[in-house]
C-alpha positions in Angstrom: -7.8 -26.9 -18.7 -9.4 -24.7 -16.1 -12.6 -26.8 -15.9 -10.5 -29.9 -15.4 -8.7 -28.1 -12.5 -12.0 -27.1 -11.0 -13.2 -30.7 -11.2 -10.0 -31.9 -9.5 -10.4 -29.4 -6.7 -14.0 -30.3 -6.0 -13.4 -34.0 -6.0 -10.3 -33.6 -3.8 -12.1 -31.6 -1.2 -15.0 -34.0 -1.1 -12.5 -36.8 -0.2 -10.8 -34.5 2.4 -12.2 -35.7 5.7 -14.9 -33.2 6.2 -18.2 -35.1 5.6 -19.9 -36.6 8.5 -18.9 -40.1 7.4 -15.2 -39.1 7.9 -15.6 -37.1 11.1 -16.6 -39.9 13.4 -20.3 -39.7 12.6 -22.3 -42.3 14.5 -25.8 -43.1 15.3 -25.7 -41.5 18.8 -26.8 -38.0 18.1 -28.1 -35.0 20.0 -30.8 -32.6 18.8 -30.5 -28.8 19.2 -32.8 -27.1 21.7 -34.6 -25.4 18.8 -36.8 -28.1 17.3 -38.7 -27.4 14.1 -42.4 -28.1 14.0 -43.3 -31.8 13.4 -44.2 -31.3 9.8 -40.7 -30.0 9.0 -38.6 -32.8 10.4 -36.7 -33.2 7.1 -34.8 -30.1 8.1 -34.0 -31.1 11.7 -30.4 -30.3 12.6 -28.8 -33.4 13.8 -25.3 -33.0 15.0 -22.8 -35.9 15.2 -20.7 -36.3 18.3 -18.0 -33.7 18.3 -14.5 -34.8 17.5 -11.6 -34.5 19.9 -9.3 -31.5 19.8 -6.6 -33.5 18.1 -8.8 -34.8 15.4 -10.2 -31.3 14.8 -6.7 -30.0 14.3 -5.8 -32.9 12.0 -8.8 -32.3 9.8 -8.5 -28.6 9.8 -4.8 -28.9 8.8 -5.8 -31.4 6.0 -8.3 -29.1 4.5 -5.9 -26.2 4.8 -3.2 -28.1 2.9 -5.7 -29.2 0.2 -6.8 -25.6 -0.4 -3.2 -24.3 -0.4 -2.2 -27.0 -2.9 -5.2 -26.2 -5.1 -4.3 -22.5 -5.2 -0.7 -23.3 -6.1 -1.8 -25.8 -8.8 -4.1 -23.2 -10.4 -1.4 -20.6 -10.6 1.2 -23.0 -11.8 -1.1 -24.2 -14.6 -2.3 -20.6 -15.4 0.9 -18.5 -15.2 -0.9 -15.4 -16.4 -3.5 -15.5 -13.7 -3.7 -12.5 -11.3 -2.3 -13.4 -7.9 -5.6 -12.4 -6.3 -6.7 -10.0 -3.7 -4.3 -11.1 -0.9 -1.6 -9.3 -2.9 -3.1 -6.1 -1.6 -2.1 -7.1 1.9 1.4 -7.7 0.7 1.6 -4.5 -1.4 0.2 -2.3 1.4 2.6 -3.7 4.0 5.5 -3.4 1.6 4.8 0.2 0.6 4.4 1.3 4.2 7.7 -0.4 5.2 9.5 1.5 2.4 7.9 4.8 3.2 5.9 4.8 0.0 2.3 6.1 -0.1 0.0 3.1 -0.5 -2.6 5.2 -2.1 -0.3 7.1 -4.5 -1.8 5.7 -7.8 -4.8 6.3 -10.0 -7.5 3.7 -9.4 -9.3 1.9 -12.2 -12.0 -0.9 -12.2 -9.3 -3.6 -11.7 -7.1 -1.5 -9.4 -9.0 -0.6 -6.3 -7.1 -0.4 -3.0 -7.9 -1.9 0.4 -8.3 -0.1 3.7 -4.9 0.5 5.4 -5.4 -2.1 8.2 -5.0 -4.8 5.5 -1.3 -4.3 5.9 -1.5 -6.2 9.2 -2.1 -9.4 7.3 0.7 -8.8 4.9 3.5 -8.1 7.4 4.2 -11.8 8.1 4.8 -12.4 4.4 7.1 -9.4 3.7 10.0 -11.7 3.5 8.5 -13.5 0.5 8.7 -10.4 -1.7 11.4 -10.8 -4.3 12.0 -14.4 -3.1 8.7 -16.2 -4.0 5.9 -15.5 -6.4 3.0 -13.5 -4.9 0.6 -16.4 -5.2 2.6 -18.5 -2.7 1.7 -16.1 0.1 -1.9 -16.2 -1.1 -1.8 -20.0 -0.9 -0.6 -19.9 2.7 -3.2 -17.3 3.6 -6.0 -19.4 2.0 -4.8 -22.5 3.8 -4.9 -20.8 7.1 -8.4 -19.3 6.3 -9.7 -22.7 5.2 -8.2 -24.4 8.3 -9.8 -21.9 10.6 -13.1 -22.3 8.8 -12.9 -26.1 9.1 -11.8 -26.1 12.8 -14.5 -23.6 13.9 -17.4 -25.3 12.1 -16.5 -28.8 13.2 -16.1 -27.5 16.7 -19.6 -26.1 16.4 -21.0 -29.4 15.1 -21.7 -27.9 11.7 -20.3 -30.8 9.7 -22.9 -30.8 6.9 -22.7 -27.0 6.5 -19.0 -27.2 6.3 -19.1 -30.0 3.7 -21.5 -28.1 1.4 -19.5 -24.9 1.8 -16.4 -26.7 0.7 -18.2 -28.1 -2.2 -19.7 -24.8 -3.3 -18.8 -22.7 -6.3 -18.1 -19.4 -4.3 -15.7 -21.2 -2.1 -13.6 -22.5 -5.0 -13.7 -19.2 -6.8 -12.4 -17.5 -3.6 -9.6 -20.1 -3.4 -8.5 -19.5 -7.0 -8.2 -15.7 -6.6 -7.2 -15.6 -2.9 -10.3 -13.9 -1.6 -11.3 -13.1 2.0 -14.8 -14.6 2.1 -13.7 -18.1 3.6 -12.1 -16.3 6.5 -15.1 -13.9 6.9 -17.5 -16.9 7.1 -15.2 -18.4 9.8 -15.8 -15.2 11.9 -19.4 -16.3 12.3 -18.0 -19.0 14.6 -15.0 -17.0 15.8 -16.7 -13.6 16.6 -13.5 -12.1 18.0 -12.1 -11.9 14.5 -15.2 -10.3 12.9 -14.5 -6.6 13.8 -11.0 -6.9 12.5 -12.2 -8.3 9.2 -14.7 -5.4 8.9 -11.6 -3.1 8.7 -10.3 -5.1 5.8 -13.3 -6.0 3.7 -16.2 -4.0 5.1 -18.8 -4.7 2.4 -18.6 -8.5 3.0 -17.5 -8.7 6.7 -19.9 -6.1 8.2 -23.1 -8.0 7.6 -21.6 -11.1 9.2 -20.3 -9.1 12.2 -23.5 -7.2 13.0 -26.0 -9.9 12.2 -24.4 -12.2 14.8 -23.0 -11.5 18.2 -20.4 -8.7 18.5 -17.4 -9.6 20.6 -16.1 -7.0 23.0 -12.5 -8.3 22.8 -12.9 -8.3 19.1 -14.1 -4.7 19.1 -11.2 -3.7 21.3 -8.6 -5.4 19.0 -10.2 -3.7 16.0 -10.2 -0.4 17.8 -6.5 -0.7 18.6 -5.7 -1.6 14.9 -7.8 1.3 13.6 -6.1 3.7 16.0 -2.6 2.5 15.0 -3.5 2.9 11.3 -4.7 6.5 11.9 -1.4 7.2 13.7 0.4 6.1 10.5 -1.9 8.1 8.2 -4.8 10.0 9.7 -6.2 10.8 6.2 -6.3 7.2 4.9 -10.1 6.6 5.4 -10.9 9.7 3.2 -8.3 8.9 0.6 -9.5 5.3 0.5 -13.1 6.3 0.0 -12.1 8.9 -2.7 -10.7 6.0 -4.8 -13.8 3.9 -4.7 -15.4 5.6 -7.7 -14.3 3.0 -10.3 -15.2 0.0 -8.1 -17.5 -2.2 -10.1 -20.2 -3.9 -8.0 -23.8 -4.8 -7.7 -26.1 -4.1 -4.8 -28.4 -7.2 -4.7 -31.5 -5.4 -3.4 -31.3 -2.9 -6.3 -31.0 -5.7 -8.9 -34.0 -5.8 -11.2 -36.4 -7.3 -11.7 -36.7 -9.3 -8.5 -33.9 -8.0 -6.3 -36.2 -5.6 -4.3 -37.9 -8.7 -3.0 -35.0 -9.2 -0.7 -36.5 -6.6 1.6 -38.8 -9.5 2.7 -35.8 -10.8 4.7 -36.8 -8.1 7.2 -39.8 -10.4 8.1 -37.2 -12.6 9.9 -35.5 -9.7 11.6 -35.5 -11.5 15.0 -33.5 -14.4 13.3 -29.8 -13.6 13.0 -29.7 -15.4 9.7 -32.6 -13.2 8.4 -30.6 -10.1 9.5 -27.5 -11.5 7.7 -29.4 -11.9 4.4 -30.9 -8.4 4.7 -27.6 -6.8 5.5 -25.9 -8.6 2.7 -28.6 -7.5 0.2 -27.8 -3.8 0.8 -24.0 -4.1 0.4 -22.1 -3.7 -2.9 -20.6 -7.0 -4.1 -18.5 -7.8 -7.1 -19.0 -11.4 -8.1 -19.7 -14.9 -6.9 -16.9 -15.3 -4.3 -18.5 -12.5 -2.3 -21.7 -14.5 -1.9 -20.2 -17.2 0.3 -21.8 -16.0 3.5 -25.2 -16.9 2.0 -24.3 -20.5 3.1 -24.9 -19.3 6.7 -28.6 -18.6 6.0 -30.1 -22.2 5.6 -30.4 -24.3 8.7 -31.2 -27.6 7.0 -29.1 -29.9 4.8 -31.6 -29.6 1.9 -31.4 -25.8 1.7 -27.6 -25.9 1.8 -27.5 -28.5 -1.0 -29.8 -26.4 -3.2 -27.5 -23.4 -2.8 -24.4 -25.5 -3.6 -26.0 -27.0 -6.7 -27.2 -23.6 -8.0 -23.8 -22.1 -7.3 -22.1 -24.5 -9.8 -24.7 -23.6 -12.4 -23.6 -20.0 -12.0 -19.9 -21.0 -12.3 -20.5 -23.2 -15.3 -22.4 -20.4 -17.0 -19.5 -18.0 -16.4 -16.7 -20.3 -17.6 -17.0 -19.1 -21.2 -15.9 -15.7 -20.0 -13.1 -17.0 -17.8 -11.3 -15.2 -16.2 -13.5 -12.1 -16.6 -16.2 -13.8 -14.4 -14.0 -12.9 -11.4 -14.3 -9.2 -12.1 -17.4 -8.6 -14.1 -20.0 -6.4 -12.5 -22.8 -7.9 -14.6 -23.9 -10.4 -11.9 -27.6 -9.7 -11.9 -28.5 -13.2 -13.0 -26.2 -14.7 -10.4 -27.9 -12.7 -7.7 -31.2 -14.0 -8.8 -29.9 -17.5 -8.9 -28.5 -17.5 -5.3 -30.0 -14.7 -3.3 -33.6 -15.4 -4.1 -33.4 -19.1 -3.3 -31.7 -18.1 0.0 -34.6 -15.8 0.7 -37.2 -18.5 -0.1 -35.4 -21.0 2.2 -35.4 -18.4 4.9 -39.1 -17.5 4.6 -40.2 -21.1 4.3 -38.5 -22.1 7.5 -41.1 -23.2 10.0 -41.4 -21.4 13.4 -39.2 -23.0 16.0 -40.3 -24.1 19.3 -38.1 -23.3 22.3 -37.7 -26.2 24.8 -37.1 -25.5 28.4 -33.7 -26.7 29.4 
């Protein structure tokens, strides 16, 4: 049943107005200022004419609705499924509103709390507690995340990247269990949100934030939120860190036998995508949905397609252990299957020639 649901989700999204053929793609194109060397023309980035604001909003809303419906369908068809990580935003906001200690429990591998600022995202959904199932709030959150991702990438002219992200295994695994990675990828194009997400999911959001351009307004917003959280509970950072012991994760660069090769991403330090890969490689990650920012590394359609195809091989290999694949720390093989190809794509990229404007 689950595999049929996954198949339905992928096909539905593919038909969901995000490919260049359905975003007003035409033969009049413009080429970015960074032009690859002539022998690498197969990876030239060609951007379709950007859509109007109205059409961007329509397509972003469409994708958001598809993702929300997909999340709802999964949980309606799988009643015993965990509502996902967004439930921590709800739970933290609720406990604070009731004067209850959000860290007053014993952690275990499947019960690891989030930083206190996550409550900010749960406040708008407090009214749903006791009225609707938890996964309904997760569906709305995912719809907003996917809508922002779609809007920001189409606005940047990244149509093919968006299409292949929406067709990837990590994206749909994140949708099923209401993860933060789609929204974190969107912060690459909306930098003002990046520092705030670092306060919520630091091990995934920090590489995206510091590899790209830091936003001063974003830092100010995050600083205010952090200060407010410390006013509520000045000890929460220490208590949160003290509960991280049971957290099951894998650090890609320490994954044997080939993980240490990821240090070679430092050879592309001047490239923000090279920095992204290097920073991701040294952060603890749990499973495949945390790998979604890897789709920011390739610059050509071919590299993106390779990652997307490999990601579904990883998902298919994990289906026999469903749903344990969402929480298992034994992801060494998945890291080799996705991180190493991303590294190869990065290192094989030809030097780019800067044209004068």
